[in-house]
KEKELUM-799420 format. One record per residue (C-alpha): residue in one letter; x, y, z. Coordinates in steps of 0.05 Angstrom, whole numbers, plus 5000, padded with zeros to 4 digits. Layout:
REM residues N
aXYZ...
END
This chain:
REM residues 529
x108270737167x107471347213x100371617219x098872357227x091872637239x089873337219x083673527258x078974107269x079674317342x073274497378x075075227374x079875437319x084276057326x085676557272x092676617246x095477277220x100877017174x108176817168x111977447148x118577817148x121878437172x122378857109x128679277116x128379477043x122079897053x126480467079x132080327030x127980346966x131380956938x138380676942x136980036902x139479986831x134279806778x136579076770x136078916844x129579286851x125878976792x129078286787x130478186861x126378556913x119778716878x119678066838x120977636900x116078026943x110577946890x111877206884x111477086959x106377626976x107177587052x100877817088x104378027153x110678447158x114678857207x118479477184x122680037213x118180647208x114381157250x120181607268x118882257304x123982607259x121882247195x122582727136x117082817085x121582577029x123181937067x115881817084x113881917011x119181406990x116380917041x109381037014x111880916943x114780246964x108280087001x104280196937x108679716899x108679166952x104579177015x098379496983x098178976927x098678386975x094278687031x100078617080x098578797152x104379207180x107179317248x111879907253x117580037300x122880587296x129780267293x132280787342x129881377383x133381957419x136581807485x131482047538x135782537575x133383147614x131983517549x127582967521x120283197516x115782577516x109482957496x112983297437x116282657414x109682257414x105982827381x110982817323x110282067316x102682127313x102882677262x107482277217x103081657222x096982087208x100282337144x101681637120x094881347140x090181927124x093682277066x097681717033x092381187050x097080677080x091180337112x094579677132x098879997186x095979607244x101079587301x106480037330x111779977384x115680577408x122480267401x126079667373x127979157426x127279707479x133780037458x134980777443x140881217427x147480847437x145080497499x142679807478x136179597512x136180217556x128580167565x129179447586x132279727649x127180297652x120479967641x116680517676x119381007624x117380527569x110280527598x110281297600x112281317527x106880827506x101681187549x103281847515x103081517447x096381217464x093581907478x096982217417x093881687372x087081847402x088082587390x089782467317x084381937307x089481397289x086880687296x093680347308x094679857365x100679897411x105079287422x108879117485x114379017494x118178817431x123578547477x128978077452x132577467479x130076937527x132977317587x128177897575x121677517564x119477667635x117878357608x111678087574x108777877641x110778557670x107278917613x100978497621x100678687695x102479427687x100279687619x094979227592x089879787585x093880127531x096579497498x093279187437x097678567432x103978287464x110378177424x117477917433x123477677393x127077017400x133476837364x135676117366x142476097401x146075517432x143275017383x146374757319x142374627256x142973887271x139673917339x133073547344x130373827410x130174557390x122874527366x120174277432x124074797472x121275377432x114275087430x114275117507x116975837505x111476077458x105975697493x107776057558x107676737524x101076597490x097976417557x100377067588x096977447532x090777007536x089777177609x088677897585x084477677526x089977897479x094377557427x101877447424x106077607362x112977307350x115977957325x122777707302x126177037299x131976717265x137976277280x144776547300x151576217306x154676297375x160776727387x161776947315x163777677307x167378117256x173878417280x172279127258x164679227253x158678917287x155678297255x148278137249x148277537203x144676877205x147576197220x148675997147x152976607133x157476517194x157775757184x157075647109x156974887114x150374947152x146975367097x142674797072x140374557141x138875237171x132075297135x129674667171x131274987239x127575637221x121675237194x121274857260x121075507300x115475747255x111575097264x112475147340x109875857340x103775697298x101775077338x102975447404x097875977385x101876577362x097977087323x103477187271x110877067261x116277517231x122777227204x128777697203x129277877146x126577847075x132578177042x139678347063x141879037082x147079297032x154179317058x155079877109x156980567085x158981217117x153081647138x153782327105x148982837076x150183127007x147583526948x145782976898x139482566899x143681936910x147282226969x140782467001x137581786991x143481447025x143081937082x135681807092x136881057089x142281117143x137581507188x131081127178x133280397170x134880257242x141780147270x145279767215x146080127149x152280497171x154780117232x153779377223x153478807173x146478537167x145977917124x139777517141x135677577077x132677087029x136577466975x143577756980x144878496969x151978586944x152479166895x160079146885x159878416863x153078486829x150777896871x143277876885x142677116887x138376716933x140076356997x137375677012x132476007061x128376277002x125875596982x122975447051x120876117081x118376367014x113075827010x111775857085x109676587078x105976467013x101675897039x100876077113x097576757110x092877217147x085677007162x087476277160x085275797216x089875317250x088474577249x090474087304x096073587291x096072907325x102372487316x107172037354x113772137316x117572707350x122272797291x116672967243x114273687252x107673907222x102874497219x096574607178x091675167164x085375277124x083475917088x076776267082x075875977011x076575267040x083575137014x088574767058x096074857068x100674377106x108074397122x111973767143x119273757166x122773087167x128573107217x130172367208x136772177176x132871717130x126971757083x119971667111x112971557087x107071857125x099771677122x095372277136x088072317153x084572987151x077773197177x077273817134x074173717065x079473717010x076173806942x082273746896x089273446897x094773786938x100574096900x106973846932x113174296938x119673996963x125974266996x131673767008x137773977047x141873507003x139173806939x137174536948x132874766889x136975386874x134575796815x138876276776x133176786775x130876666847x124376346823x121075896875x121275156859x115574856818x110874346850x113573646841x107173246839x099773236855x097672856918x090572596916x086072526977x081371926981x076371847037x080172367078x086872007072x093272117033x100471887035x106672317030x113872097018x119172507053x126572517038x131272567098x132473277124x127073567081x121274037082x114873897044x109174387031x102274137009x096974616987x090274666952x091075426951x091875466876x088075506810x089675116747x089475666695x093075956635x096176636647x095177166595x099777166534x104677756528x104278146463x107578726427x114778496442x119678956408x126679256412x127979986424x135180226431x137879576459x131979486506x126878926499x119879196513x113078876517x105879056533x103979086606x100078476630x093078666653x091477976683x088978076754x092877456775x099477676742x105577656787x111877756745x114977626676x119977096653x124277296594x127076766546x132376816492x132976246441x128775806487x132975936550x130676356608x135076976618x131077386669x125277446718x122778156729x116778576748x118679106696x115879066625x122679176594x129578856597x136379086572x139378586524x142378526455x138278436392x141377786369x136677216383x129377006387x125877266448x119577086485x116277376548x111476996592x106977196650x107576806715x101276846757x100776846833x099576086833x106175956795x102675796729x106575986667x105775816593x113275696585
END
């Protein structure tokens, strides 16, 4: 039996959380009510990521678009205490008419409005441009790093003028070929840089490859060391897994491996989990998976007179390059309005729990093991709870004996993802824990199915959620009293003993024929149903 030791390193580093890029934050006004309440808000509440990246901070951001962003923030990021790093998805091409001072002043004023007037206090980081691209020239600033430095320097001073406590990231570069820019930034603009940041997309590996984890661990370790030399931290600002040489014949594709190669859908979450584990163990401050939800299908960018037309126009302008020019299907949930398809991808049942259990202000534990095909990471939280992830890359089942130095005062809840048996749920609910794993004298055993991911956590409470009362019909709409339980997460709706919905709303359109019940699900997954 393989033995894995989970130890307290002499000095333990803080971890900022596994999170997502939240495209939907700037598309909130173009969602229909079903997708918003039963998809986006429900899933966000259930996962409650504590670190996120989002397109925001535009110089030409309109007040209506900022107010919509703030409304989304109140419903999601504020409730979960999510730390944000903002990046505009695009910026004007810096030609001879481009005024750097004016541009940066507008950015600072807009951020000041959000932070000081709308109280979006968790805006923590900002980078001037996404992947150093601007206008229609991809990665233009990658070839003009001195201009990138000038932009960040002017932003640094503009933030000071407006008393904005937001740290600047450098360089937000993408692809392995551009990672040298992190060293350049550390040598040329460290004084104005709060943390270092880059994106890495897995390319050239299949979901069956077993050496991908070690390769990316080495990449992240080198980047962490560059930041450490400047007494800074490194953030993995985007990551995912892409299929090689797959492209649409008419419009640009930005879709993840499992969309381009459907037969790999069930294995892709293992690859993404391995990259996350590598980043955590290498010392990254936080990780951001691209993305939490799909973009909708592209549409023509046009202004208009109706509220719907104006909302679509704002979404096209302030959601980065993608809403009108490319397919972007990387989310845990699909966004397909014409087919009314908002179902989950397999990735939800791995990355959902990864973000839920590996959160900000946790401390990373040291893993000692000999089996290279078992990947593992572990953290403890300020309340003493422990979370562990284990990926079994063997083509056969395995049993692992763990010993742990940290005190574990109750059994672990065990959550399982198997590539051969994905726990899909019709309502996108995360899978229930399968068993309790007891710890005796600092030791416990875990059985792993082949090609599986297991989460173990003591980050839970055994409790009974509040009962839902005052359930009634009103004009074909089932309504109930709002749950006031501080631990409440979302509602499950049942008809004749069968679940028919999960939603954050306290109403649901249905017919009046049947016996209905509504239950609260708390943030630990407890439910009376």
